[in-house]
C-alpha positions as CSV (number, residue, x, y, z in Angstrom):
1,M,-86.4,-20.8,-121.0
2,N,-88.9,-22.0,-123.5
3,N,-87.9,-21.3,-127.1
4,K,-91.1,-19.5,-127.8
5,Y,-90.3,-16.9,-125.0
6,S,-86.6,-16.7,-126.0
7,S,-87.7,-15.9,-129.5
8,A,-90.1,-13.3,-128.2
9,L,-87.4,-11.6,-126.2
10,I,-85.1,-11.6,-129.2
11,S,-87.9,-10.3,-131.4
12,G,-88.6,-7.5,-129.0
13,A,-85.0,-6.6,-128.7
14,K,-84.6,-6.7,-132.5
15,W,-87.4,-4.3,-133.3
16,A,-86.5,-2.1,-130.3
17,I,-82.9,-1.9,-131.6
18,I,-84.0,-1.1,-135.1
19,A,-86.2,1.8,-133.7
20,T,-83.6,3.1,-131.3
21,W,-80.7,2.9,-133.7
22,Y,-82.7,4.6,-136.5
23,N,-84.0,7.2,-134.1
24,R,-80.5,7.7,-132.5
25,V,-78.9,8.3,-135.9
26,L,-81.4,11.0,-136.5
27,G,-81.2,12.2,-132.9
28,L,-77.4,12.4,-132.9
29,V,-77.3,14.3,-136.1
30,S,-79.9,16.8,-134.8
31,T,-78.3,17.0,-131.4
32,F,-74.8,17.7,-132.7
33,I,-76.2,20.3,-135.2
34,L,-78.1,21.9,-132.4
35,A,-75.1,21.8,-130.0
36,R,-73.3,23.9,-132.6
37,L,-76.2,26.2,-133.5
38,L,-77.6,26.8,-130.0
39,T,-76.0,27.7,-126.6
40,P,-75.9,25.8,-123.3
41,E,-78.5,28.3,-122.0
42,D,-80.9,27.1,-124.7
43,F,-80.4,23.5,-123.7
44,G,-80.9,24.5,-120.1
45,I,-84.3,26.0,-120.8
46,V,-85.4,22.9,-122.7
47,A,-84.1,20.7,-120.0
48,I,-86.2,22.6,-117.4
49,S,-89.4,22.2,-119.4
50,S,-88.6,18.5,-120.2
51,F,-88.1,17.7,-116.5
52,F,-91.4,19.2,-115.4
53,I,-93.4,17.7,-118.3
54,Y,-92.3,14.2,-117.4
55,L,-92.6,14.8,-113.7
56,F,-96.3,15.8,-114.2
57,L,-96.7,12.8,-116.6
58,A,-95.3,10.5,-113.9
59,F,-98.2,11.6,-111.7
60,T,-100.6,10.4,-114.4
61,S,-99.0,7.1,-115.2
62,V,-101.0,4.1,-114.0
63,G,-99.1,1.4,-115.8
64,T,-101.7,0.8,-118.5
65,N,-99.4,-1.4,-120.6
66,R,-98.7,-3.7,-117.7
67,I,-102.3,-4.0,-116.9
68,V,-103.0,-5.1,-120.4
69,I,-100.1,-7.6,-120.5
70,L,-100.9,-9.2,-117.2
71,E,-104.6,-9.8,-117.9
72,E,-105.3,-13.3,-119.2
73,E,-108.0,-12.0,-121.6
74,V,-108.2,-8.3,-122.4
75,S,-111.8,-7.2,-123.1
76,D,-112.9,-4.1,-124.9
77,E,-114.4,-2.9,-121.7
78,S,-111.1,-3.2,-120.0
79,L,-109.3,-1.3,-122.8
80,N,-111.9,1.4,-122.9
81,S,-111.7,1.9,-119.1
82,I,-107.9,2.1,-119.2
83,W,-108.0,4.6,-122.0
84,S,-110.6,6.7,-120.3
85,L,-108.6,6.8,-117.1
86,N,-105.5,7.9,-119.0
87,L,-107.5,10.5,-120.8
88,V,-108.8,12.2,-117.6
89,L,-105.4,12.0,-115.8
90,R,-103.4,13.5,-118.7
91,V,-105.9,16.3,-119.5
92,V,-105.7,17.3,-115.9
93,C,-101.9,17.0,-116.1
94,A,-101.9,19.4,-119.1
95,L,-104.1,21.9,-117.3
96,L,-102.0,21.8,-114.1
97,L,-98.8,22.2,-116.0
98,F,-100.1,25.2,-117.8
99,I,-101.3,26.8,-114.6
100,S,-98.0,26.1,-112.8
101,A,-95.8,27.7,-115.5
102,P,-95.3,31.0,-113.6
103,L,-94.4,29.1,-110.4
104,I,-91.9,26.9,-112.3
105,A,-90.3,29.9,-113.9
106,S,-90.0,31.6,-110.5
107,Y,-88.5,28.4,-108.9
108,T,-85.9,27.9,-111.7
109,N,-85.1,31.7,-111.8
110,E,-85.6,31.5,-115.6
111,T,-88.4,33.9,-116.8
112,R,-88.2,32.4,-120.3
113,A,-89.3,29.1,-119.0
114,E,-92.9,30.3,-118.3
115,L,-93.9,30.6,-121.9
116,V,-92.1,27.4,-122.8
117,I,-93.9,25.4,-120.1
118,Q,-97.3,26.8,-121.2
119,V,-96.6,25.7,-124.8
120,V,-95.3,22.2,-123.9
121,A,-98.3,21.6,-121.7
122,I,-100.0,20.4,-124.9
123,I,-97.8,17.3,-124.8
124,P,-99.7,15.5,-122.0
125,F,-102.9,16.5,-123.7
126,L,-101.8,14.9,-127.0
127,M,-100.5,11.7,-125.2
128,A,-103.9,11.4,-123.5
129,F,-105.4,10.3,-126.9
130,R,-102.8,7.6,-127.7
131,N,-104.5,4.5,-129.0
132,I,-104.7,1.9,-126.2
133,G,-104.8,-0.8,-128.9
134,L,-101.1,-0.4,-129.3
135,E,-100.6,-2.0,-125.9
136,V,-102.3,-5.1,-127.1
137,Y,-99.6,-5.5,-129.8
138,E,-97.0,-5.7,-127.1
139,K,-99.0,-8.4,-125.3
140,Q,-99.2,-10.3,-128.5
141,L,-95.4,-9.8,-128.9
142,N,-96.0,-7.8,-132.1
143,F,-93.2,-5.2,-131.7
144,K,-92.9,-4.4,-135.4
145,T,-96.0,-2.2,-135.5
146,I,-94.9,-0.2,-132.5
147,T,-91.5,0.3,-134.1
148,V,-93.0,1.7,-137.3
149,V,-95.0,4.3,-135.3
150,S,-92.0,5.3,-133.3
151,I,-89.7,5.7,-136.4
152,A,-92.3,7.7,-138.3
153,A,-92.9,10.2,-135.4
154,K,-89.1,10.6,-134.8
155,T,-88.3,11.2,-138.4
156,I,-90.8,14.0,-138.9
157,G,-89.9,15.6,-135.6
158,T,-86.1,15.5,-136.3
159,I,-86.4,17.0,-139.7
160,C,-88.5,19.9,-138.4
161,S,-86.2,20.5,-135.5
162,I,-83.1,20.9,-137.8
163,V,-85.0,23.2,-140.3
164,I,-86.4,25.4,-137.5
165,A,-83.0,25.5,-135.7
166,V,-81.3,26.7,-138.9
167,I,-83.9,29.4,-139.4
168,W,-84.5,30.6,-135.8
169,Q,-81.3,29.4,-134.0
170,N,-83.0,29.2,-130.6
171,Y,-84.5,26.7,-128.2
172,W,-87.9,26.8,-129.9
173,S,-86.7,24.4,-132.5
174,M,-86.4,21.6,-130.0
175,I,-89.8,22.4,-128.4
176,V,-91.6,22.3,-131.7
177,A,-90.0,19.0,-132.7
178,V,-91.1,17.3,-129.5
179,I,-94.7,18.5,-129.8
180,L,-94.8,17.5,-133.4
181,S,-93.4,14.0,-132.7
182,N,-96.0,13.3,-130.1
183,F,-98.8,14.5,-132.4
184,I,-97.6,12.3,-135.3
185,E,-97.3,9.3,-133.0
186,V,-100.9,9.7,-131.9
187,V,-102.2,10.1,-135.4
188,I,-100.2,7.1,-136.8
189,G,-101.3,5.0,-133.9
190,Y,-104.9,5.2,-135.1
191,R,-103.9,4.5,-138.7
192,V,-102.0,1.3,-137.9
193,C,-104.3,0.0,-135.2
194,S,-107.9,-0.6,-136.0
195,Y,-109.1,-0.5,-132.4
196,R,-111.2,2.6,-131.5
197,P,-111.4,3.3,-127.7
198,R,-114.6,4.6,-126.2
199,W,-115.4,6.3,-122.9
200,S,-115.9,3.9,-119.9
201,T,-115.4,4.1,-116.1
202,S,-116.7,0.7,-115.2
203,L,-113.4,-0.9,-114.2
204,W,-111.5,2.1,-112.7
205,R,-111.7,0.8,-109.1
206,K,-110.3,-2.6,-110.1
207,Q,-107.5,-1.1,-112.3
208,W,-106.5,1.4,-109.7
209,H,-106.3,-1.4,-107.1
210,F,-103.8,-3.2,-109.3
211,S,-101.7,-0.2,-110.3
212,K,-101.6,1.9,-107.2
213,W,-98.1,0.7,-106.2
214,L,-96.9,0.8,-109.8
215,Y,-98.2,4.4,-110.0
216,L,-96.3,5.3,-106.8
217,T,-93.1,3.6,-108.0
218,T,-93.3,5.4,-111.4
219,I,-93.3,8.7,-109.6
220,S,-90.6,7.7,-107.1
221,G,-88.5,6.1,-109.8
222,Y,-88.6,9.3,-111.9
223,L,-87.7,11.4,-109.0
224,R,-84.9,9.1,-108.0
225,S,-83.3,9.3,-111.4
226,R,-84.0,13.0,-112.0
227,V,-84.2,14.7,-108.5
228,D,-80.8,16.2,-109.2
229,V,-82.2,18.0,-112.2
230,M,-85.1,19.4,-110.1
231,I,-82.9,20.7,-107.4
232,L,-80.1,22.0,-109.6
233,S,-82.5,23.9,-111.9
234,N,-83.1,26.1,-108.9
235,Q,-79.4,26.5,-107.9
236,L,-77.5,26.7,-111.1
237,S,-77.6,29.2,-113.9
238,S,-79.3,28.2,-117.1
239,R,-75.9,27.8,-118.8
240,T,-74.4,25.5,-116.1
241,F,-77.6,23.6,-115.7
242,G,-77.8,23.1,-119.5
243,I,-74.2,21.7,-119.5
244,Y,-75.0,19.3,-116.6
245,N,-78.2,18.0,-118.1
246,F,-76.8,17.7,-121.6
247,A,-73.7,15.8,-120.3
248,Q,-76.1,13.5,-118.4
249,E,-78.0,12.7,-121.6
250,L,-74.8,12.1,-123.6
251,A,-73.4,9.8,-120.8
252,W,-76.6,7.7,-120.9
253,L,-76.9,7.4,-124.7
254,P,-75.6,3.8,-124.8
255,F,-78.2,2.8,-122.1
256,T,-81.1,4.3,-124.1
257,D,-79.9,3.1,-127.5
258,V,-78.3,-0.3,-126.8
259,V,-79.1,-1.6,-123.3
260,A,-82.8,-0.6,-122.8
261,P,-83.9,-2.2,-126.1
262,L,-82.5,-5.5,-124.9
263,N,-85.1,-5.5,-122.1
264,R,-88.0,-5.0,-124.5
265,G,-90.4,-7.8,-124.2
266,F,-89.0,-9.1,-120.9
267,F,-92.2,-8.1,-119.0
268,A,-94.4,-9.8,-121.5
269,V,-92.3,-13.0,-121.3
270,I,-91.7,-13.2,-117.6
271,S,-95.4,-12.7,-116.8
272,Q,-96.0,-15.9,-118.7
273,L,-93.5,-17.8,-116.5
274,R,-94.6,-16.5,-113.1
275,N,-96.1,-19.8,-112.1
276,N,-93.0,-21.8,-113.1
277,P,-90.3,-21.0,-110.4
278,D,-87.4,-22.7,-112.2
279,E,-88.0,-21.1,-115.6
280,F,-88.8,-17.8,-113.9
281,K,-85.4,-17.7,-112.2
282,K,-83.6,-19.0,-115.3
283,S,-85.1,-16.2,-117.4
284,I,-83.9,-13.6,-114.8
285,Y,-80.3,-15.0,-114.8
286,Q,-80.2,-14.9,-118.6
287,Q,-81.6,-11.4,-118.8
288,L,-79.2,-10.0,-116.2
289,A,-76.2,-11.8,-117.9
290,V,-76.9,-10.3,-121.3
291,L,-77.7,-6.8,-119.9
292,L,-74.6,-6.6,-117.7
293,F,-72.4,-8.0,-120.5
294,V,-73.4,-5.1,-122.7
295,V,-73.8,-2.2,-120.2
296,M,-70.4,-2.6,-118.4
297,P,-68.2,-1.7,-121.4
298,C,-70.6,1.1,-122.3
299,A,-70.2,2.7,-118.9
300,F,-66.4,2.4,-118.8
301,G,-66.2,3.3,-122.5
302,V,-68.1,6.6,-122.2
303,S,-66.0,7.5,-119.2
304,V,-62.7,7.1,-121.1
305,I,-63.8,8.9,-124.3
306,S,-65.6,11.8,-122.6
307,E,-62.7,14.3,-123.0
308,P,-61.9,13.8,-126.7
309,F,-65.6,13.4,-127.5
310,V,-66.6,16.7,-126.0
311,K,-63.7,18.6,-127.6
312,V,-64.2,17.1,-131.1
313,V,-68.0,16.9,-131.3
314,L,-69.4,19.6,-129.1
315,G,-66.7,22.3,-129.1
316,Q,-65.1,24.6,-126.5
317,Q,-68.3,25.9,-125.0
318,W,-69.1,22.5,-123.6
319,L,-65.7,21.7,-121.9
320,E,-67.3,21.7,-118.4
321,A,-69.4,18.7,-119.5
322,I,-66.3,16.4,-119.6
323,P,-66.1,15.3,-115.9
324,V,-69.9,15.2,-115.6
325,M,-70.2,12.9,-118.5
326,S,-67.4,10.7,-117.2
327,N,-68.9,10.4,-113.7
328,L,-72.6,9.9,-114.6
329,A,-71.8,7.1,-117.1
330,G,-71.5,4.7,-114.2
331,L,-75.2,5.2,-113.4
332,M,-76.0,3.2,-116.6
333,V,-75.2,0.1,-114.6
334,V,-77.6,1.1,-111.9
335,M,-80.4,1.8,-114.3
336,T,-79.8,-1.5,-116.1
337,V,-80.0,-3.6,-112.9
338,Y,-83.2,-1.6,-112.0
339,M,-85.1,-2.5,-115.2
340,P,-85.6,-6.2,-114.6
341,L,-86.1,-5.7,-110.9
342,T,-89.2,-3.5,-111.5
343,V,-90.6,-6.2,-113.8
344,I,-90.0,-8.9,-111.2
345,L,-91.5,-6.9,-108.3
346,T,-94.5,-6.0,-110.5
347,V,-95.2,-9.6,-111.4
348,K,-94.8,-10.7,-107.7
349,N,-97.0,-7.8,-106.6
350,K,-94.3,-6.4,-104.3
351,M,-93.8,-2.9,-105.8
352,H,-94.1,-1.3,-102.4
353,I,-90.6,-2.5,-101.6
354,L,-89.2,-0.6,-104.5
355,F,-91.2,2.5,-103.6
356,V,-89.7,2.6,-100.1
357,A,-86.2,2.1,-101.6
358,D,-86.8,4.9,-104.1
359,V,-88.0,7.3,-101.3
360,I,-84.8,6.6,-99.3
361,I,-82.5,7.2,-102.3
362,V,-84.4,10.4,-103.2
363,I,-83.9,11.7,-99.7
364,L,-80.2,10.8,-99.7
365,I,-79.6,12.5,-103.1
366,S,-81.5,15.6,-102.0
367,I,-79.3,15.8,-98.8
368,M,-76.2,15.3,-100.9
369,L,-77.1,18.1,-103.3
370,Y,-78.0,20.6,-100.6
371,L,-74.7,19.9,-98.9
372,S,-72.9,20.3,-102.3
373,F,-74.3,23.8,-102.9
374,G,-71.4,26.0,-104.1
375,S,-69.5,23.0,-105.4
376,S,-68.6,22.5,-109.1
377,I,-70.8,20.3,-111.2
378,D,-68.1,17.7,-111.5
379,V,-68.1,17.3,-107.7
380,I,-71.9,17.1,-107.7
381,S,-71.9,14.5,-110.4
382,F,-69.3,12.3,-108.6
383,N,-71.4,12.4,-105.3
384,R,-74.4,11.4,-107.4
385,L,-72.5,8.4,-108.7
386,L,-71.6,7.3,-105.2
387,I,-75.2,7.3,-104.1
388,G,-76.1,5.4,-107.2
389,M,-73.5,2.7,-106.3
390,F,-75.1,2.4,-102.9
391,F,-78.5,1.8,-104.5
392,L,-77.0,-0.8,-106.8
393,L,-75.8,-2.9,-103.8
394,F,-79.3,-2.6,-102.3
395,M,-80.9,-3.8,-105.5
396,I,-78.6,-6.8,-105.7
397,G,-79.8,-7.7,-102.2
398,L,-83.4,-7.5,-103.4
399,Y,-82.7,-9.9,-106.2
400,T,-81.4,-12.5,-103.7
401,V,-84.3,-11.9,-101.3
402,V,-87.3,-11.3,-103.5
403,A,-86.4,-13.2,-106.6
404,E,-84.6,-15.8,-104.5
405,L,-81.5,-15.8,-106.8
406,N,-78.3,-17.4,-105.6
407,S,-75.9,-14.6,-104.5
408,I,-72.8,-16.4,-105.7
409,H,-74.3,-17.1,-109.1
410,L,-75.4,-13.5,-109.3
411,L,-72.0,-12.3,-108.4
412,S,-70.4,-14.4,-111.2
413,L,-72.6,-12.6,-113.7
414,V,-71.3,-9.2,-112.5
415,L,-67.6,-9.9,-112.1
416,L,-66.8,-11.1,-115.6
417,P,-68.0,-8.1,-117.6
418,L,-66.7,-5.8,-114.8
419,G,-63.2,-7.3,-115.0
420,C,-63.1,-7.1,-118.8
421,S,-64.4,-3.6,-118.8
422,W,-62.0,-2.4,-116.1
423,F,-59.0,-3.8,-118.0
424,M,-60.3,-2.2,-121.2
425,Y,-60.6,1.2,-119.5
426,E,-57.0,1.1,-118.1
427,A,-55.6,-0.1,-121.4
428,V,-57.4,2.5,-123.5
429,S,-56.4,5.3,-121.0
430,W,-52.8,4.3,-121.4
431,L,-52.9,4.1,-125.2
432,I,-54.5,7.5,-125.8
433,G,-52.0,9.1,-123.5
434,F,-49.5,8.8,-126.3
435,V,-51.7,10.8,-128.7
436,D,-52.0,14.6,-128.7
437,N,-54.5,15.1,-131.5
438,D,-58.1,14.9,-130.0
439,H,-59.6,13.5,-133.3
440,Y,-57.1,10.7,-133.4
441,K,-57.5,10.2,-129.7
442,L,-61.2,9.7,-130.0
443,V,-60.9,7.3,-132.9
444,L,-58.2,5.3,-131.2
445,A,-60.2,5.1,-127.9
446,I,-63.3,3.8,-129.7
447,V,-61.6,1.3,-131.9
448,S,-59.1,0.0,-129.3
449,G,-61.8,-0.2,-126.6
450,F,-64.2,-2.2,-128.8
451,V,-61.4,-4.6,-129.9
452,L,-60.0,-5.1,-126.4
453,Y,-63.4,-5.8,-124.8
454,A,-64.5,-8.1,-127.6
455,V,-61.3,-10.2,-127.3
456,L,-61.4,-10.3,-123.5
457,A,-65.1,-11.1,-123.5
458,I,-64.9,-13.9,-126.2
459,V,-61.9,-15.5,-124.4
460,S,-63.6,-15.3,-121.0
461,V,-67.0,-16.5,-122.1
462,S,-65.4,-19.4,-124.1
463,L,-63.6,-20.5,-120.9
464,L,-66.7,-20.3,-118.7
465,K,-69.7,-21.0,-120.9
466,S,-69.5,-24.7,-120.2
467,R,-69.8,-24.0,-116.4
468,V,-72.2,-21.0,-116.4
469,Y,-75.3,-21.6,-118.5
470,E,-76.1,-17.9,-118.9
471,F,-72.9,-17.3,-120.8
472,Q,-74.1,-19.7,-123.5
473,I,-77.2,-17.4,-123.8
474,I,-74.9,-14.4,-124.0
475,V,-73.0,-15.9,-127.0
476,Q,-76.3,-16.8,-128.8
477,Q,-78.0,-13.5,-128.3
478,L,-75.0,-11.4,-129.1
479,K,-74.5,-13.4,-132.3
480,K,-78.1,-12.7,-133.3
481,Q,-77.7,-9.0,-132.5
482,A,-74.5,-8.9,-134.6
483,S,-76.3,-10.6,-137.5
484,L,-79.2,-8.2,-137.2
485,R,-76.9,-5.1,-137.3
486,L,-74.9,-6.6,-140.2
487,G,-78.1,-7.1,-142.1
488,L,-79.2,-3.6,-141.4
489,Q,-75.9,-2.2,-142.6
490,R,-76.1,-4.2,-145.8
491,S,-79.6,-3.1,-146.5
492,V,-78.6,0.6,-145.9
493,A,-75.6,0.1,-148.2
């Protein structure tokens, strides 16, 4: 891949990692404080409101950032039209969410959710005014400015969340923090970006024609990943639902904080290579190699540390989260493979394929959940994992058919990190079996897992990098990521 685009991917990942690691440090601190101050019921109420907020937002998402990135020349008229379309859709979303609050509370059997939904309905309204000029920064591969906006909003929201939680000690602390973060992000967006959008409807028809399948796959993709939350919110008590949802969020932390940032900028880069088939394929191989190399140990690692982590960090009231966290960690691999595929299908204008696949998986998950009624949440989470693995195999097939990747080459990119991660999992499980203290067990699991995987990965890549080109890229990118983190640690010290 051209050095310019490789540098762009690394730059995007760098700034995304800075933002996510900074935000996660704040997020982890606030989450663990809140887990001690609040109850699983509180987390359940917030989870219900969060699900329905983002479900309604999914119905208003028309892929504005991808429209901006794919256009050769972005005019003010185009930006104004996109901003206006977003404004209308999200204001309508806010109104519908507010009106639907009583129905949502009735569906979830949680009367307290009605007022919460009515209050958080302001979030889509705030997001409607986000400065569309920020999307141009991503097109220009200027990720630094976007990172600054994200960090500032998260910092203020987190501080307020902790302060309010200490004073009120209920779920409103999390609600207020989310609202404030969105408000700050909108305000700062206009401070750092000089572009001022104006009302325009001139290009709505053209933009909708481009984004109609992206719009549908946004909805179907959100339902595919969260349909279990929608159904279980009706069947489980607030406490059990809160445990399930919180365990899911903990299980996916490495994905949101480590893996997803590595995909930042991939769309902007690959859209520039869509007319060069060889470079296009090469960039996909490289991206998948790096992502799989990172996500595999994360998934196995979360699974093996789930028990000591919950006991040490969260406390006794969260013990039911252990098997859920262990099972759902495997879905990080599914989500990781999904990310580049959506980019490829968007660039190739074949999003309808992914939409059909999402619909099928949503139906399968729904059937599984209804058949699992009365089962414990650990059984439900395990069945959810099995369906996720089925979807993973389907996506690999799409890579070979749609992106025309070589199946043997693709398999080689999967087997190496899978083998190293599996060996790490078995070795760590055996080691911590000799330790009784949960604190020591957690530390031993993290340290030994990191060392074992690092050694296995380095040896394996060293043996294969001369034969598989993508493993050379892995070494280069991981070295740069390590240098970045080391630099950040030194600057903090």
